[in-house]
Each structure stands twice: as C-alpha cells, then as structure tokens.
VEXMAR-145371 format. One line per 3 residues: number of its first residue (from 0); their letters; for each residue x, y, z of C-alpha. Coordinates in Angstrom, 2 decimals, padded with zeros to 5 digits. Example, Ala and Ser with C-alpha at 12.3 -4.5 7.8 and 13.67 -1.06 7.14 Angstrom:
2
0 = as = 012.30,-004.50,007.80  013.67,-001.06,007.14 $
//
This chain:
62
0 = sfl = -098.92,-056.01,-000.02  -095.35,-057.22,-000.61  -095.00,-055.25,-003.86 $
3 = sss = -096.29,-052.04,-002.25  -093.94,-052.41,000.76  -090.87,-053.09,-001.45 $
6 = sss = -091.66,-050.19,-003.77  -092.17,-047.83,-000.80  -088.84,-048.99,000.69 $
9 = crp = -087.04,-048.55,-002.62  -088.46,-045.08,-003.43  -086.72,-043.12,-000.60 $
12 = vek = -083.38,-044.65,-001.54  -083.80,-043.52,-005.12  -084.79,-040.02,-004.03 $
15 = vrp = -081.92,-039.60,-001.57  -079.08,-040.65,-003.93  -079.55,-037.99,-006.68 $
18 = rqe = -080.07,-035.27,-004.06  -076.78,-036.12,-002.40  -075.03,-036.15,-005.75 $
21 = gds = -076.56,-032.85,-006.71  -075.56,-031.33,-003.36  -072.00,-032.55,-003.70 $
24 = isf = -071.77,-031.24,-007.30  -073.17,-027.80,-006.32  -070.90,-027.72,-003.26 $
27 = nek = -067.83,-028.45,-005.49  -068.95,-025.80,-007.97  -069.29,-023.28,-005.13 $
30 = rkk = -065.78,-024.20,-003.93  -064.37,-023.67,-007.40  -066.13,-020.31,-007.71 $
33 = rqi = -064.79,-019.24,-004.26  -061.25,-020.31,-005.23  -061.54,-018.27,-008.45 $
36 = nkp = -063.03,-015.24,-006.76  -060.66,-015.14,-003.79  -057.51,-013.98,-005.64 $
39 = ina = -059.59,-011.43,-007.59  -061.06,-010.01,-004.40  -057.60,-009.99,-002.73 $
42 = trr = -056.05,-008.05,-005.59  -058.94,-005.60,-005.59  -058.55,-005.03,-001.80 $
45 = qel = -054.79,-004.59,-002.26  -055.37,-002.05,-005.05  -057.88,-000.15,-002.86 $
48 = llr = -055.47,-000.13,000.06  -052.59,001.05,-002.15  -054.77,003.78,-003.61 $
51 = nvl = -055.84,004.95,-000.17  -052.20,004.96,001.01  -051.04,006.82,-002.11 $
54 = sfl = -053.84,009.40,-001.76  -053.04,009.78,001.92  -049.33,010.28,001.20 $
57 = ssp = -049.92,012.59,-001.81  -052.41,014.73,000.17  -050.75,017.43,002.31 $
60 = tt = -050.66,016.39,005.96  -052.23,018.91,008.27 $
//
C-alpha cells in the first residue's frame, strides 16, 4: 500500500513539470513569432496607407 501511494503521489508531479515547461517554451516561441511579425505587419499597413493616400491624391477630386 505504501508503494502504491508513493507512486500515485509522484506521478502527478512528473506529469505537471513537463507540461509547464512545454507551455513556457511554446509561449516564448509565440512571443518571438509575434515580435518578428509585428514590424512586418506594421510596414505592410504603412505601405497600404501610403498607397491609398497616393491614389487618393493622384485621382482627380470631384
């Protein structure tokens, strides 16, 4: 009974640790991806805004 109780108490600890590590790693990877994608998206938005402004200025105003 002692062995079964100790093994049952040890199992959840072993299961929780790798999950937390995996979550933190995936979270850090998502952060890195977001940081990499943010400037690209910002430049794309600026380009679209500039194109819209240029097209608006170039088009004859009614």
